[in-house]
C-alpha positions in Angstrom: 198.8 -1.1 51.8 201.4 -3.0 49.8 199.8 -1.7 46.6 200.2 1.9 47.9 203.9 1.4 48.7 204.5 0.0 45.2 202.7 2.9 43.6 204.7 5.5 45.7 207.9 4.0 44.3 206.9 4.7 40.7 208.3 7.9 39.0 204.9 9.4 38.5 204.0 9.2 42.2 206.2 12.1 43.2 204.4 14.3 40.7 200.9 13.3 41.9 201.9 13.7 45.5 203.2 17.2 44.7 200.0 18.1 42.9 197.9 16.9 45.9 200.0 18.8 48.4 199.8 22.0 46.2 196.0 21.7 46.0 195.6 21.1 49.7 197.8 24.1 50.6 195.8 26.2 48.1 192.5 25.2 49.7 193.9 26.0 53.1 195.0 29.5 51.9 191.5 30.1 50.5 190.0 29.1 53.8 192.4 31.3 55.8 191.6 34.3 53.6 187.9 34.0 54.3 186.6 32.4 51.1 184.5 29.3 50.7 186.9 26.5 49.5 184.1 24.3 48.1 182.8 27.2 46.0 186.3 28.0 44.9 187.0 24.5 43.7 183.6 24.2 42.0 184.2 27.5 40.2 187.7 26.4 39.2 186.3 23.2 37.7 183.5 25.0 36.0 185.9 27.6 34.6 187.8 24.7 32.9 185.0 22.3 31.9 181.9 24.5 32.0 181.6 24.8 28.3 183.2 23.8 25.0 184.7 27.3 24.7 186.4 27.0 28.1 187.9 23.6 27.2 189.1 24.9 23.9 190.7 27.9 25.4 192.6 25.7 27.9 194.0 23.7 25.0 194.9 26.9 23.1 196.7 28.3 26.1 198.5 25.0 26.6 200.1 25.0 23.2 203.0 27.4 23.7 203.9 26.2 27.2 203.8 22.6 25.9 206.4 23.4 23.3 208.6 25.5 25.6 208.2 22.7 28.2 209.4 20.1 25.6 212.3 22.4 24.7 213.4 22.7 28.3 213.0 19.0 28.9 215.0 18.1 25.8 217.9 20.4 26.9 217.7 19.1 30.5 217.9 15.5 29.3 221.1 16.4 27.5 222.8 18.1 30.4 221.8 21.7 29.6 219.5 24.2 31.4 217.7 26.3 28.8 216.3 29.1 30.9 216.4 31.2 27.8 213.2 29.6 26.4 211.4 32.9 26.9 213.9 34.9 24.7 213.8 32.1 22.0 210.0 32.2 22.0 210.0 36.0 21.6 212.5 35.8 18.7 210.2 33.3 17.1 207.3 35.7 17.3 209.5 38.5 15.9 210.8 36.6 12.9 207.3 35.1 12.1 205.8 38.6 12.2 208.5 40.1 10.0 208.2 37.3 7.4 204.4 37.2 7.6 204.1 40.9 7.0 206.7 41.1 4.3 205.7 38.1 2.2 202.2 37.3 0.9 202.1 33.9 -0.8 199.2 31.3 -1.1 198.5 29.7 2.2 200.1 26.4 1.3 203.4 28.2 1.0 202.8 31.1 3.4 202.0 29.0 6.5 205.1 26.8 6.3 207.3 29.8 5.5 206.1 31.9 8.4 206.1 29.0 10.9 209.5 27.6 9.9 211.0 31.1 9.9 210.0 31.6 13.5 211.4 28.2 14.4 214.7 29.1 12.6 214.9 32.3 14.5 214.7 30.5 17.9 217.1 27.8 16.7 219.8 30.3 15.7 219.5 32.0 19.1 219.7 28.7 20.8 222.7 27.7 18.7 224.5 30.9 19.7 224.0 30.1 23.4 225.3 26.6 22.7 228.3 27.9 20.8 229.2 30.3 23.6 229.1 27.4 26.1 231.0 24.9 23.9 233.7 27.2 22.6 234.1 29.8 25.3 232.9 28.0 28.4 230.2 30.6 29.2 227.4 29.0 31.2 224.2 28.7 29.3 222.1 30.1 32.2 224.0 33.4 32.1 223.8 33.9 28.4 220.2 32.7 28.0 219.0 35.0 30.8 220.7 38.0 29.1 219.1 37.1 25.7 215.7 37.0 27.3 215.9 40.7 27.9 217.7 41.4 24.6 214.8 39.8 22.7 212.2 41.7 24.7 213.8 45.0 23.7 214.3 43.8 20.2 210.6 43.1 20.0 209.8 46.6 21.1 212.2 48.0 18.6 210.5 46.1 15.8 207.0 47.2 17.0 208.1 50.9 17.0 210.1 50.8 13.8 208.7 52.7 10.8 208.5 49.6 8.6 206.3 47.6 10.9 204.6 49.9 13.4 200.8 49.9 13.0 199.8 53.6 13.4 197.7 54.7 16.4 198.4 51.5 18.3 201.1 49.7 20.4 201.4 46.8 17.9 203.1 46.0 14.6 201.1 45.3 11.5 199.4 41.9 11.6 200.7 39.1 9.3 198.9 38.5 6.0 195.8 36.3 6.4 197.3 33.6 4.2 199.6 32.8 7.1 196.8 32.1 9.6 196.7 28.6 11.1 193.2 28.9 12.6 190.8 26.2 11.7 188.3 27.1 9.0 188.9 30.8 9.3 187.0 31.7 6.1 184.2 29.1 6.3 183.1 29.9 9.8 182.3 33.5 9.0 180.6 32.7 5.6 176.8 32.6 5.2 177.0 28.8 4.7 179.2 28.4 7.8 177.1 30.6 10.0 173.9 28.8 9.0 175.5 25.4 9.8 176.9 26.6 13.1 173.6 28.0 14.2 172.3 24.4 14.1 175.3 23.1 16.2 175.7 25.4 19.3 178.7 23.5 20.8 180.6 23.8 17.5 179.6 27.5 17.2 180.9 28.0 20.8 184.3 26.5 19.8 184.8 28.0 16.3 183.3 31.4 16.6 184.2 32.3 20.2 187.8 31.0 20.3 190.9 31.1 18.2 191.0 27.3 17.6 194.0 26.5 15.5 196.3 23.6 14.6 199.0 24.6 17.1 198.2 22.0 19.8 198.3 19.1 17.3 201.7 20.3 16.1 202.9 20.6 19.7 201.8 17.0 20.5 203.5 15.7 17.4 206.7 17.6 18.3 206.6 16.2 21.9 206.3 12.6 20.7 209.0 13.0 18.0 211.5 14.6 20.4 210.8 11.8 22.9 211.5 9.2 20.2 214.6 11.1 19.2 216.0 11.0 22.7 215.3 7.4 23.5 215.2 5.5 20.2 217.9 7.1 18.0 221.7 7.1 17.8 221.7 10.9 17.9 219.6 10.9 21.0 222.0 8.5 22.7 224.9 10.7 21.8 223.2 13.8 23.2 222.2 12.1 26.4 225.7 10.6 26.8 227.2 14.1 26.6 224.8 15.3 29.2 225.6 12.4 31.6 229.4 12.6 31.2 231.2 14.8 28.8 234.6 13.2 29.3 233.4 9.7 28.8 231.4 10.9 25.7 234.5 12.5 24.2 236.6 9.4 25.0 234.1 7.3 23.0 234.4 9.5 20.0 231.4 11.8 20.3 232.0 15.4 19.3 231.0 17.1 22.5 231.1 20.7 21.4 229.0 20.0 18.3 226.5 18.1 20.4 226.1 21.0 22.8 225.5 23.4 19.9 223.1 21.0 18.3 221.1 20.4 21.5 220.6 24.1 22.1 219.8 24.6 18.4 217.0 22.0 18.6 215.7 23.4 21.9 215.7 26.9 20.7 214.0 25.9 17.5 211.1 24.3 19.4 210.7 27.6 21.4 210.8 29.6 18.2 208.1 27.3 16.8 205.9 28.0 19.8 206.2 31.8 19.1 205.5 31.4 15.4 202.4 29.2 16.1 201.0 31.9 18.5 201.4 34.6 15.9 199.8 32.5 13.1 197.1 31.0 15.3 195.9 33.7 17.7 194.5 37.2 17.3 195.8 39.8 16.7 198.4 37.8 14.7 201.2 40.3 15.5 203.6 41.7 18.0 202.7 44.0 20.8 204.9 46.3 22.9 206.2 44.4 25.9 206.6 45.9 29.3 207.6 42.6 30.9 208.3 39.0 29.9 205.2 37.2 28.7 206.0 34.1 30.7 205.6 31.4 28.1 209.2 30.3 28.4 209.3 30.5 32.2 205.9 28.6 32.4 207.5 26.0 30.2 210.1 25.5 32.9 207.3 24.7 35.4 205.6 22.4 32.8 208.9 20.5 32.3 209.6 20.0 36.0 206.0 18.9 36.7 206.4 16.3 33.9 209.7 15.1 35.3 211.4 16.5 32.2 209.6 13.8 30.1 208.8 15.3 26.7 205.6 13.2 26.4 204.8 13.9 30.0 204.7 17.6 29.1 201.4 17.0 27.2 199.2 16.4 30.3 201.4 18.7 32.4 200.8 21.6 30.0 197.1 21.0 30.0 197.0 20.8 33.8 199.1 24.1 34.1 196.9 25.8 31.5 193.7 24.7 33.3 194.9 26.1 36.6 195.8 29.5 34.9 192.6 29.7 32.9 190.3 28.4 35.7 192.1 30.7 38.1 191.0 33.7 36.2 187.4 32.6 36.5 187.8 32.0 40.3 189.1 35.6 40.6 186.3 37.0 38.7 183.4 35.0 40.2 184.5 34.3 43.8 187.1 37.1 44.2 189.9 34.9 45.3 193.2 36.5 44.5 195.0 35.1 41.5 198.2 34.9 43.6 196.8 31.8 45.4 196.8 29.9 42.0 200.4 31.1 41.5 201.3 29.9 45.0 199.8 26.5 44.3 201.7 26.2 41.1 204.9 27.2 42.8 204.3 24.6 45.6 203.7 21.9 43.0 206.9 22.7 41.2 208.8 22.9 44.4 207.7 19.4 45.6 208.1 18.0 42.1 211.7 19.0 42.3 212.1 16.6 45.2 212.0 13.2 43.4 212.7 11.3 46.6 209.5 12.6 48.3 207.1 9.7 47.3 209.8 7.0 48.0 210.4 8.6 51.4 206.7 8.3 52.2 206.8 4.7 51.0 209.8 4.0 53.3 208.0 5.6 56.2 204.9 3.4 55.6 207.1 0.3 55.5 209.0 1.3 58.7 205.7 1.8 60.5 204.4 -1.5 59.2 207.6 -3.2 60.3 207.3 -1.7 63.9 203.6 -2.8 64.1 204.5 -6.3 63.0 207.4 -6.4 65.5 205.1 -5.2 68.3 202.4 -7.7 67.3 205.0 -10.5 67.3 206.2 -9.6 70.8 202.6 -9.4 72.1 201.9 -12.8 70.7 205.0 -14.3 72.2 204.2 -12.8 75.6 200.7 -14.3 75.5 202.1 -17.7 74.6 204.5 -17.5 77.5 
């Protein structure tokens, strides 16, 4: 029991307890709605791990929310709430598409150009939000929410513009193939590639049936680098100091306004990078008309909070979130369970994760109960001796 109490006092315990509570409530909802919870769980697990294609798709879907989760975590650690990750992501897709369509260079130049252009777009939008907060005192939540919708309509404007609209469709022109970041895109459809893949079914399942790309590797690298930046560098110390206490940071000589702008610039750049990697790595490699927010930025918020706003913790958190979303689609198709149950479960997990004192409270309750039991046992022993 003492080992359980020690575990519950660790930071990761609150997240694990939240996940367990969310799963239990989801199973209860499945049972109440008349479906078989065992079949539902089995289908969910099979929908995630049932084949190499499923696992690969989970990783692909985790890439953008990992990056937006890292962006939100970075901003949160420096005292800012970047709820505009969605708009910065969309602007990253817009800029990456415009550059990818307008420029056609060899892949060694095209890929960095398109990806960095998208990241730059998100960075500039983030910097604007930071500037409005630092210089004019406008809260970043207000400006970032507004920019989410501005970017959505800007995306639709670009899609419908004469220069980029793909006739007889609701999309823009796709970027030039030299900008694709898919793994072995030419080889896997060549005669040599097809012959090799026919001899390796699992590899064929991964390469031919998914849009496997380098995005997740880039996202993991960014998560680690940003974590090191925050905890191991002078700049990270300054940014965290501004987030903890602006007055004390200013008194110590830190340029607070510049730090706020820089923080939002970095956070927005990471979101823009997520958008650019989606355009370069996933079909149809272009923009589509949006009728609502795509959710990558808002899902990044959930990923960040499940991870306790740890940039490295966003890696398993994004995979878990992606697995629930992807496996949830299989559950809906096979069992018929409404997809809303998965969304409810995610919401419950995020809700309880936002209560960091939950696991320590459970530990305190266990210790109080143990203390009462020991006290009662001592009184009984004393009474028997008397």
